[in-house]
C-alpha positions in Angstrom: 139.9 132.8 113.5 141.2 134.0 110.4 144.9 132.5 109.6 147.0 131.6 106.8 148.8 128.8 108.8 148.3 126.0 111.3 150.8 126.2 114.0 151.2 122.8 116.2 152.4 122.4 119.8 153.6 118.8 120.5 153.8 117.9 124.0 156.8 115.8 124.4 159.4 114.4 127.1 163.0 115.9 127.3 164.0 113.2 124.7 161.4 114.5 122.2 158.8 111.7 122.4 155.2 111.7 123.3 154.4 110.0 126.6 151.0 108.9 128.3 150.7 112.2 130.2 148.2 115.1 130.0 149.2 118.0 127.6 150.0 120.2 130.5 152.4 117.8 132.1 154.9 117.7 129.1 158.5 118.7 129.7 158.4 121.0 126.3 156.6 121.7 123.4 157.9 121.3 119.8 156.4 124.2 117.7 155.8 123.4 114.1 154.1 125.3 111.2 152.2 124.0 108.1 152.1 126.9 105.7 152.1 127.1 101.9 155.8 126.0 102.1 155.1 122.8 104.0 155.9 121.8 107.6 158.5 123.7 109.3 160.2 123.3 112.9 159.8 126.7 114.4 161.3 126.1 117.9 161.3 124.4 121.2 159.4 125.7 124.0 159.9 124.4 127.6 156.9 123.9 129.7 157.6 126.4 132.7 154.3 125.7 134.1 154.5 122.0 134.4 154.3 122.1 138.1 152.3 125.2 138.6 149.6 124.4 141.3 150.3 120.7 141.3 150.6 120.7 144.9 147.2 122.1 145.3 145.4 120.4 142.3 146.4 118.3 139.5 145.2 119.8 136.2 144.5 123.2 137.7 142.7 125.7 135.6 145.4 128.4 136.5 148.0 126.1 135.1 145.8 125.3 132.0 145.3 128.9 131.5 149.0 129.8 131.8 149.9 127.2 129.1 147.2 128.4 126.9 148.3 132.0 127.2 151.7 130.9 126.4 150.9 128.9 123.4 148.4 131.3 121.8 150.7 134.0 122.3 153.1 132.2 119.7 150.1 131.6 117.5 149.5 127.9 118.1 146.3 126.7 117.1 146.6 122.9 117.3 147.7 121.0 120.5 149.1 117.4 120.1 149.4 114.9 122.9 149.1 111.3 124.2 146.3 112.5 126.6 144.4 115.7 127.7 143.0 116.1 131.2 139.8 118.0 132.3 141.0 121.3 130.9 140.3 120.0 127.4 136.7 121.5 127.8 138.5 125.1 128.0 141.4 124.1 125.5 139.0 123.2 122.7 137.6 126.7 122.5 141.0 128.2 121.5 142.7 125.2 120.1 142.2 122.0 118.1 142.9 119.2 120.4 144.7 116.0 119.0 145.1 112.8 120.8 148.1 110.4 119.3 148.9 106.9 120.0 152.5 107.0 118.9 155.7 108.0 120.6 157.2 109.5 117.5 156.4 113.0 116.5 157.6 112.4 112.9 155.0 109.5 112.5 152.3 111.7 113.8 153.2 114.6 111.7 153.2 112.7 108.5 149.6 111.5 109.4 148.5 114.8 110.0 150.0 116.3 106.8 148.3 113.4 104.9 145.0 114.6 106.5 145.8 118.4 106.9 142.5 119.4 105.0 140.5 117.9 108.0 142.5 120.3 110.4 142.1 123.2 108.0 138.4 122.8 107.8 138.0 122.4 111.5 139.7 125.7 112.0 137.8 127.6 109.5 134.3 126.1 110.2 134.3 125.8 114.0 134.5 128.9 116.1 132.8 128.0 119.4 134.4 124.7 120.1 136.7 122.6 118.1 136.2 119.0 117.8 138.8 116.4 119.2 140.9 114.6 116.6 142.4 111.1 117.2 145.5 109.9 115.5 146.3 106.1 115.1 147.1 104.9 111.7 144.5 107.3 110.1 142.7 110.3 111.9 139.2 110.4 113.5 137.2 113.5 114.4 134.5 113.7 117.3 133.1 116.1 119.9 134.9 116.8 123.3 133.1 114.7 125.9 131.5 116.6 128.7 132.4 115.8 132.3 130.0 115.8 135.2 
């Protein structure tokens, strides 16, 4: 994927904070772009697929694909959440997944900006499956775990 920018989708609640929920269960996504001019807030995207197929199966593939289509359609290439569900094995083929421990987007974005070269390197050098990043006080990169 050739791109001159990184575009992040932060999975947050209505108040704009991260919650201990899977990415697809967020109330909305805050879309930011890291370009040559720095980090810029672009828009807020309501998660209209939050309850899609939930009465049938939590974390359905149909719901996951609908959210992935929405976000890839607006150029997002990094997903940031407190948790990811089983769809992470599909998600990491198109997006770099990032798990965070803070509830505050500003704190997470500051850490990501400090380590932006890691994210840029992952986007540039991995095309089959992106690794999972974890942000606490610093940043860690590891392979997405396989499920049985």
